[in-house]
N, C-alpha and C positions, 0 to 999 in steps of 0.2 A: 502493500500499500503506500502510495506517494506521502509526502510530508501537506501536500494540501487535502490530501483524503484523511488523513489521521485529523486534523485541526478542522475536518469538517463534520468529522465522526463526534469528533470533542463537545464539540457546540452544541449538536444535533443532541447529544446526552445531557450536557447543561441544562438544555433548553425542554428536553422532557420530564428531568428531574425536579424544574424548578426553582435549581439554585443560580445565584446570579453568576457573569459571567467572569466575574471579578473573585469569585472564591477561592477558585483555585488558586490565583496569584496569591491573597490575603493566606491561606493556608502554606504557601512555600515562604511568604516572607517572616512567618513565626518558627516554621521549620529548621530552615536555613542556618538560621545565629544560635537554633540550639545546640544543633551537630556542632560548629562552630565553637560554643564555650563548653561543649562533652570532651571537643579535642584538646582544645587547653588547658582547661581543668584537670582532666585526666591522661586520656593517651598519651601527651607529648610529656609529661612528669616520668611515667610508668618508662616510655623508652630512653630515656635521660636515663634512668635508675639502671635498666638496664644494658647500657652500654657501660658505666662506669663500673656497674659489678664483672663485667666482660673484661674490662681494661685492669682492672685488679687483681684476676686469678689469671690473666696473661702474664702478669710484671712479679708474679709470688719467685722468690729464691730462696737460696740458704741464707738461716738466720734470720729472716722474718719471723715475728711471734705471731700466730694467729690465733681467732678463735672461731673453732667449727659450728657448725649451723644446730648441732649435737651441744655445745657448751662447752666443749671442751678448749682449752688452753694448751700451745705449747708452740715449739720452735719448730721450722721445718729446718730437717736432717737430711734428707734426701730429697730428689724430685726423678720417681723412677723412669716417667713416660707422661705422656702428657696427658693422662687424664687421673695419677696417682702422686701421694707424696708418704712422703715417712717423716711423723712430727714425734720429736722426744715432748713427753708430759713429764712434770714434776710432781711430787719430790722425789721418785724414785727412779727418776730417768727413764721410764718405760717409754718403749718405739711402739707406736702406732702406723697401719698405713691406712692412710682416709683416701677419698676421693677429692680431688683438687674442687669438685663443684659442690661440696660440704664446708669449701671455707668462706665463712660468713663475710669477716674484716678482718683487715691484720691491725693488729694491735699495738704494735710500734713498725718502723722501719728495717732497724737493723736488731739485731739479738747481739747478747754476750760469743765472744768467739772464742 
């Protein structure tokens, strides 16, 4: 169906339903700003947070003191592969292997070496 045919069909539909011709335009003028507000207040900060988390995980190195999502605080001893780390947990210096994605934050930039 051509563009002209769609416009004619829309006008016929609006006339049959008894809706004014500018009702669709008024609804669009309400919906578009609503989506813009949702994007600015919800989606944009979520994307920024995901980007920062990804950068933090990529920059992990030996000696960083990290906090895991399970609440374990430890010092990175070794980076075994792209997705696993070995961290040393005090007071008994127990070494545990964790997934890189389980690290929620870096407590301090450099630990004791």
